[in-house]
C-alpha positions in Angstrom: 36.5 -63.0 -179.3 33.3 -63.2 -181.3 31.6 -65.6 -183.6 33.6 -68.7 -184.4 36.4 -67.5 -182.0 34.1 -67.9 -178.9 35.0 -70.9 -176.9 36.2 -72.3 -173.6 39.4 -70.8 -172.2 40.9 -74.3 -172.5 40.3 -74.3 -176.3 40.8 -70.7 -177.2 43.7 -69.5 -175.1 45.8 -72.4 -173.8 48.9 -70.2 -174.1 47.6 -68.2 -171.1 48.5 -71.1 -168.8 52.1 -70.8 -169.7 52.3 -67.0 -170.5 50.5 -65.5 -167.4 53.7 -65.7 -165.3 55.6 -63.7 -168.0 52.8 -61.2 -168.1 53.0 -60.8 -164.3 56.8 -60.3 -164.5 56.6 -57.8 -167.3 53.7 -55.7 -166.1 53.7 -56.1 -162.4 50.0 -57.1 -162.6 49.0 -60.2 -160.7 46.4 -62.7 -161.8 44.1 -63.8 -158.9 43.8 -67.3 -157.6 40.1 -67.4 -158.7 41.1 -66.6 -162.3 44.0 -69.2 -162.2 41.4 -71.7 -161.0 39.4 -71.0 -164.2 42.6 -71.7 -166.2 43.1 -75.0 -164.5 39.4 -76.0 -164.9 39.4 -74.8 -168.5 35.6 -74.2 -168.7 35.2 -70.4 -168.7 33.8 -69.3 -172.0 35.7 -66.4 -173.6 33.3 -64.2 -175.5 33.9 -60.4 -176.0 30.3 -59.6 -176.8 28.8 -59.1 -173.3 31.8 -57.1 -171.9 31.7 -54.9 -175.1 28.0 -54.3 -174.8 28.5 -53.4 -171.1 31.1 -50.9 -172.1 28.7 -49.4 -174.6 26.1 -49.1 -172.0 28.6 -47.6 -169.5 29.8 -45.0 -172.1 26.2 -43.9 -172.7 25.9 -43.1 -168.9 29.4 -42.0 -167.8 31.7 -41.7 -170.9 34.4 -39.9 -168.9 34.8 -42.9 -166.6 35.1 -45.5 -169.4 38.8 -46.2 -168.8 38.4 -46.8 -165.0 35.4 -49.0 -165.8 37.4 -51.1 -168.2 40.1 -51.4 -165.6 37.6 -52.5 -163.0 36.0 -55.0 -165.4 39.4 -56.5 -166.2 40.3 -56.7 -162.6 37.0 -58.4 -161.8 37.7 -61.0 -164.5 41.5 -61.6 -164.2 41.9 -61.1 -160.5 38.5 -62.0 -158.9 37.7 -64.6 -161.5 34.3 -63.2 -162.3 32.5 -64.6 -165.3 32.2 -61.9 -168.0 29.2 -63.7 -169.4 27.1 -63.2 -166.3 25.0 -60.1 -165.6 25.8 -60.1 -161.9 29.3 -58.8 -162.8 27.9 -55.8 -164.5 25.3 -55.2 -161.8 28.1 -55.1 -159.3 30.2 -52.7 -161.4 27.2 -50.5 -162.0 26.6 -50.1 -158.3 30.3 -49.1 -157.8 29.8 -46.2 -160.2 26.5 -45.1 -158.7 24.4 -46.5 -161.6 21.1 -48.3 -160.9 21.9 -52.0 -161.5 18.4 -52.8 -162.8 18.7 -50.0 -165.4 22.2 -51.2 -166.4 21.1 -54.8 -166.8 18.0 -53.8 -168.8 20.2 -51.8 -171.2 22.5 -54.8 -171.6 19.7 -56.6 -173.3 18.9 -53.7 -175.8 19.8 -54.2 -179.4 21.0 -50.5 -179.5 23.9 -51.3 -177.3 24.8 -54.5 -179.1 24.9 -52.5 -182.3 27.3 -50.0 -180.6 29.5 -52.9 -179.5 29.6 -54.4 -183.0 30.4 -50.9 -184.4 33.4 -50.9 -182.1 34.4 -54.4 -183.3 34.1 -53.2 -186.9 36.1 -50.1 -186.2 38.9 -52.1 -184.6 39.0 -54.4 -187.6 39.0 -51.4 -190.0 41.9 -49.9 -188.0 43.7 -53.2 -188.4 44.0 -53.9 -184.7 45.4 -57.4 -184.6 45.8 -57.9 -180.8 45.2 -56.4 -177.4 46.1 -54.4 -175.6 46.3 -51.7 -178.4 46.2 -48.0 -177.9 45.3 -45.6 -180.7 45.0 -41.9 -180.6 42.5 -40.0 -182.8 43.6 -36.6 -184.0 40.8 -35.9 -186.5 37.7 -37.4 -188.0 39.6 -40.2 -189.7 43.1 -39.8 -188.4 44.2 -42.6 -186.0 47.7 -43.4 -184.8 48.7 -46.7 -183.2 50.8 -45.7 -180.3 51.0 -49.0 -178.4 50.7 -52.7 -179.4 51.0 -55.0 -176.4 52.3 -53.9 -173.1 53.8 -50.5 -173.1 55.1 -48.7 -170.0 53.5 -45.3 -169.1 56.6 -43.2 -169.9 56.9 -44.6 -173.4 53.1 -44.2 -173.9 53.2 -40.5 -172.8 56.2 -39.8 -175.1 54.4 -41.3 -178.1 51.3 -39.3 -177.3 53.4 -36.1 -177.1 55.1 -36.9 -180.4 51.8 -37.5 -182.2 50.3 -34.3 -180.9 53.4 -32.4 -182.0 53.4 -33.9 -185.4 49.7 -33.2 -186.0 49.7 -29.8 -184.4 47.1 -30.7 -181.7 
């Protein structure tokens, strides 16, 4: 959610209030009381920019840990109710990965990492990603395969990865 799509959770995603229980039942993931309180208050601002910049910073330091970092970031937001617009969240996560929180916070403000985040937004748009979660596998310089759109169980995901790799000879 960037640009004109940025807004309060009450304005941007009112469906979450009714859909979160279905998400819990389907995935087994539980939303935390702190996050549910934000839903009721309706004031948290949804903006993908800072979390995406944080991911760009993180990938520059520990790229092999990007997926666990994103998991921890989402857990902090959707379970612990942490505000993704506040630097304290990223300082906390940095410490958990052995990264100097001052260095991480400094990099959050650098234009270089904002550019990386916006490159990722542009790539997602170019790849026609319409919603999240979405999983793509890259098998070449410009070969991408959408293997999951929305919640997909691990067995199905693994089978799709195997099929793409067989088809492409990777």
